[in-house]
C-alpha positions as CSV (number, residue, x, y, z in Angstrom):
1,M,-53.6,-25.9,-20.9
2,R,-50.4,-25.6,-18.6
3,A,-47.1,-25.6,-20.3
4,E,-44.3,-28.7,-19.9
5,P,-41.4,-27.6,-17.4
6,L,-38.1,-27.1,-19.5
7,L,-35.4,-28.6,-18.7
8,I,-32.0,-26.1,-18.8
9,E,-28.3,-26.6,-17.7
10,G,-25.0,-24.2,-18.2
11,Y,-22.7,-22.6,-16.1
12,A,-23.8,-19.6,-13.6
13,S,-20.1,-18.3,-13.1
14,L,-17.1,-19.2,-14.1
15,F,-13.7,-19.7,-12.7
16,G,-11.0,-17.3,-13.1
17,V,-13.0,-15.0,-15.5
18,A,-13.4,-11.4,-14.7
19,D,-17.1,-10.5,-15.2
20,S,-17.6,-6.6,-16.9
21,G,-17.5,-5.5,-13.3
22,G,-14.4,-6.9,-12.7
23,D,-15.1,-9.3,-10.2
24,V,-13.8,-13.2,-10.6
25,V,-14.7,-15.8,-8.3
26,R,-12.3,-18.2,-7.5
27,A,-12.4,-21.8,-7.5
28,G,-14.3,-22.9,-3.8
29,A,-15.9,-19.7,-3.1
30,F,-19.5,-21.5,-3.3
31,A,-18.4,-24.4,-1.5
32,R,-20.1,-23.7,2.1
33,S,-22.8,-21.7,0.8
34,L,-24.0,-25.1,-1.5
35,R,-23.0,-27.4,1.9
36,R,-25.9,-25.2,3.6
37,A,-28.4,-24.3,0.7
38,G,-28.0,-27.7,-1.4
39,H,-30.7,-27.3,-4.0
40,G,-32.5,-24.5,-2.0
41,V,-31.2,-22.0,-4.6
42,E,-33.9,-19.8,-6.0
43,M,-34.2,-19.4,-10.0
44,L,-35.5,-16.0,-10.3
45,I,-36.3,-13.9,-13.9
46,Q,-33.9,-10.8,-13.5
47,H,-33.2,-11.1,-10.2
48,R,-36.7,-9.9,-9.2
49,D,-37.8,-11.0,-5.8
50,G,-41.1,-12.7,-6.4
51,A,-40.3,-13.5,-9.7
52,R,-40.1,-17.3,-9.7
53,A,-38.9,-19.0,-13.1
54,G,-38.7,-22.7,-11.6
55,R,-36.5,-24.6,-9.3
56,W,-32.6,-25.7,-10.0
57,T,-32.1,-29.6,-9.4
58,R,-28.8,-29.3,-9.4
59,V,-26.4,-26.6,-8.1
60,I,-22.8,-27.8,-7.9
61,E,-18.6,-26.6,-8.5
62,D,-17.1,-28.1,-10.8
63,G,-13.4,-27.9,-12.4
64,R,-14.8,-24.9,-14.6
65,G,-17.5,-23.2,-12.4
66,L,-21.0,-22.8,-11.1
67,Y,-22.9,-25.7,-13.3
68,V,-26.7,-25.5,-12.8
69,R,-29.6,-28.1,-14.2
70,G,-33.1,-27.3,-13.5
71,L,-37.1,-27.1,-14.7
72,V,-38.4,-23.9,-16.0
73,E,-42.0,-24.4,-15.1
74,A,-43.4,-20.3,-15.0
75,P,-45.5,-19.1,-18.0
76,G,-43.6,-15.9,-18.6
77,A,-39.9,-17.6,-17.8
78,L,-40.5,-20.1,-20.6
79,A,-41.8,-17.3,-23.0
80,L,-38.9,-15.7,-22.6
81,V,-36.6,-19.0,-23.1
82,G,-38.5,-19.6,-26.2
83,R,-37.4,-16.3,-28.0
84,G,-33.9,-17.1,-26.9
85,L,-33.4,-15.9,-23.5
86,S,-30.3,-17.4,-22.6
87,G,-28.4,-15.9,-20.0
88,L,-27.6,-16.8,-16.5
89,S,-26.4,-14.8,-13.0
90,I,-25.6,-15.2,-9.4
91,G,-27.1,-13.3,-7.3
92,F,-24.6,-13.3,-3.6
93,R,-23.4,-11.5,-1.1
94,P,-19.4,-11.6,-0.7
95,S,-18.1,-13.3,2.6
96,L,-14.5,-12.8,1.9
97,W,-13.3,-11.2,-0.8
98,R,-9.9,-8.8,-1.6
99,P,-9.5,-6.2,-4.6
100,R,-7.9,-6.6,-7.7
101,L,-5.4,-4.4,-9.1
102,S,-7.1,-4.3,-12.2
103,G,-10.3,-3.0,-10.8
104,G,-13.0,-5.6,-9.2
105,R,-12.7,-8.3,-6.4
106,E,-11.3,-11.2,-6.4
107,L,-14.0,-13.6,-4.8
108,I,-12.5,-16.3,-2.2
109,E,-16.1,-16.9,-0.7
110,V,-19.6,-16.1,-1.5
111,D,-22.9,-16.8,-0.1
112,L,-25.0,-18.1,-2.8
113,V,-28.9,-16.6,-2.3
114,E,-30.4,-17.1,-6.2
115,V,-29.3,-17.8,-10.0
116,S,-31.6,-15.8,-12.6
117,L,-32.4,-16.8,-15.7
118,V,-31.3,-13.4,-17.7
119,Q,-30.9,-10.8,-20.9
120,A,-27.5,-9.9,-20.6
121,P,-25.5,-11.7,-17.8
122,M,-22.4,-10.0,-16.3
123,L,-20.4,-12.6,-17.3
124,S,-20.8,-13.4,-20.8
125,G,-20.0,-16.4,-20.8
126,A,-22.9,-17.5,-17.8
127,R,-25.7,-19.4,-20.2
128,F,-28.0,-22.3,-20.5
129,S,-29.2,-24.1,-23.0
130,V,-32.1,-26.7,-23.5
131,P,-30.4,-30.2,-23.9
132,G,-31.8,-31.8,-27.5
133,W,-32.2,-27.6,-28.9
134,G,-29.3,-26.8,-29.9
135,V,-27.7,-23.8,-29.8
136,R,-30.7,-22.0,-30.0
137,Q,-34.3,-22.8,-31.2
138,A,-37.2,-21.1,-30.5
139,A,-40.4,-23.2,-29.0
């Protein structure tokens, strides 16, 4: 019996917040890439090529950051979410950036390749939740 897809939503990136490597994404950094890719942004597990977790149904920039909503479909990914996996991480190529005095980069424009479900995101606030589950509820 195949498990039902699981709806998740959250922020894969937060504008103006430094990640553990010192990178800060500026508002509007994803705009050009999203116009090109639309919903074609992949949902992977831990940034692994071929490890498709499901599909993103909505990927947009809003005033807070890069908001994502999608369906987790792969059995392995569903099991990880059921065990508490809640991190998000962006896979990208920097198109326009400048160094920050405190280290890392200010990312002005990026080419978004994928958004992964991860155990330990570089940006601690990059998390997803399952609507209706509360904070953390196992399956």
